C-alpha positions as CSV (number, residue, x, y, z in Angstrom):
1,M,8.3,-7.5,-7.3
2,L,5.3,-5.2,-6.5
3,C,6.4,-3.0,-3.2
4,F,3.9,-1.2,-1.2
5,H,5.2,1.2,1.3
6,G,3.6,2.7,4.4
7,E,2.7,6.1,6.0
8,P,4.4,8.5,6.3
9,D,6.5,7.1,3.4
10,W,6.3,7.1,-0.3
11,S,8.0,4.5,-2.7
12,Y,11.3,6.5,-1.9
13,L,11.3,4.0,1.1
14,Y,12.4,1.5,-1.6
15,R,15.2,3.4,-3.4
16,H,18.3,1.4,-1.8
17,M,16.7,-2.1,-3.0
18,V,15.5,-1.2,-6.4
19,D,18.7,-0.8,-8.4
20,A,20.1,-4.4,-6.8
21,L,16.7,-5.9,-7.6
22,V,16.8,-4.6,-11.6
23,G,20.3,-5.2,-11.5
24,S,19.4,-9.0,-10.8
25,G,16.6,-9.3,-13.6
26,Q,13.9,-8.4,-11.6
27,R,11.0,-5.8,-13.0
28,V,10.1,-3.5,-9.7
29,V,6.9,-1.5,-9.3
30,C,6.7,0.8,-6.3
31,P,3.4,2.7,-6.5
32,D,2.9,5.6,-4.4
33,L,-0.1,5.4,-2.3
34,V,-2.3,8.9,-2.8
35,G,-2.0,11.0,0.5
36,F,1.0,9.3,1.9
37,G,4.5,10.9,2.0
38,K,4.9,13.4,-0.7
39,S,2.2,12.5,-3.0
40,D,-0.7,14.6,-3.9
41,K,-3.1,14.6,-1.1
42,P,-6.9,14.8,-1.7
43,T,-8.4,17.7,0.8
44,D,-11.6,16.0,1.4
45,Q,-11.1,13.4,4.6
46,D,-14.1,11.5,3.2
47,W,-11.5,10.4,0.3
48,Y,-9.3,8.5,2.9
49,T,-10.8,5.1,3.0
50,Y,-9.5,1.7,3.1
51,E,-11.9,0.7,0.0
52,R,-10.6,3.6,-2.0
53,H,-7.1,3.2,-1.5
54,V,-7.6,-0.7,-2.7
55,E,-9.6,0.4,-5.4
56,Y,-7.1,3.2,-6.5
57,V,-4.3,0.9,-6.5
58,T,-6.2,-2.0,-8.2
59,R,-7.3,0.1,-11.0
60,H,-3.5,1.4,-11.5
61,L,-2.1,-2.1,-11.4
62,E,-4.8,-3.6,-14.1
63,Q,-2.8,-1.5,-16.6
64,I,0.4,-3.5,-16.3
65,D,1.0,-6.8,-16.6
66,L,2.0,-8.5,-13.6
67,Q,2.7,-12.2,-13.5
68,D,4.3,-14.4,-10.7
69,V,5.1,-11.1,-8.7
70,T,6.4,-11.1,-5.5
71,V,4.4,-8.6,-3.2
72,V,6.2,-6.6,-0.7
73,V,4.3,-5.0,2.0
74,Q,5.1,-2.5,4.8
75,D,3.1,-0.7,7.4
76,W,-0.2,0.8,5.9
77,G,0.9,-0.7,2.6
78,G,0.2,-4.2,4.1
79,P,-3.5,-3.8,4.5
80,I,-3.8,-2.5,1.1
81,G,-1.4,-4.4,-0.6
82,L,-2.3,-7.9,0.8
83,R,-5.9,-7.4,-0.1
84,W,-4.9,-6.9,-3.7
85,A,-2.7,-9.9,-3.3
86,V,-5.8,-11.8,-2.1
87,E,-7.9,-10.4,-4.3
88,H,-5.4,-11.4,-7.5
89,P,-3.8,-14.9,-6.6
90,D,-3.4,-15.6,-10.3
91,Q,-1.0,-12.8,-10.4
92,V,0.9,-13.6,-7.0
93,G,3.7,-15.9,-6.4
94,R,5.0,-14.8,-3.0
95,L,4.4,-12.4,0.1
96,V,7.2,-10.3,1.6
97,I,5.5,-8.7,4.9
98,L,7.0,-6.5,6.9
99,N,5.9,-4.5,10.0
100,T,2.6,-4.5,9.3
101,G,-0.8,-5.9,10.3
102,L,-3.9,-7.6,8.9
103,F,-7.4,-5.7,8.6
104,S,-10.6,-7.6,9.3
105,G,-12.2,-5.2,6.6
106,K,-13.4,-2.7,8.9
107,V,-11.3,0.1,10.7
108,S,-11.5,0.0,14.9
109,K,-13.2,2.6,17.0
110,G,-9.8,3.1,18.5
111,F,-8.3,3.9,15.0
112,M,-11.3,6.4,14.4
113,A,-10.8,8.1,17.6
114,W,-7.1,8.5,17.3
115,R,-7.7,9.7,13.4
116,E,-10.5,12.3,14.9
117,F,-7.9,13.3,17.8
118,R,-6.4,16.9,16.3
């Protein structure tokens, strides 16, 4: 199982599921997304791009053996995790999609206006 969390959460979101899943024989990986929840937060606002998140997660996941994995995505973990799944179909067995959306590859003007509003 590969579980992607959303914002403002971190992998702690899956704390009630992990013991049961591991107890049933599943391997569970819940990477913390940089800048989300209680993870370290880059101070450079330009660091925060969709591409950078996908690249960071991909580099991390290349270091561990994932085969026939169930990808679980939630909120902002959806666009990031689903992109990883689409780019690595040979490693993915199933998708569990919760409370998220799909990206077309570009962030909308509306989202960018919301982000700039302070």
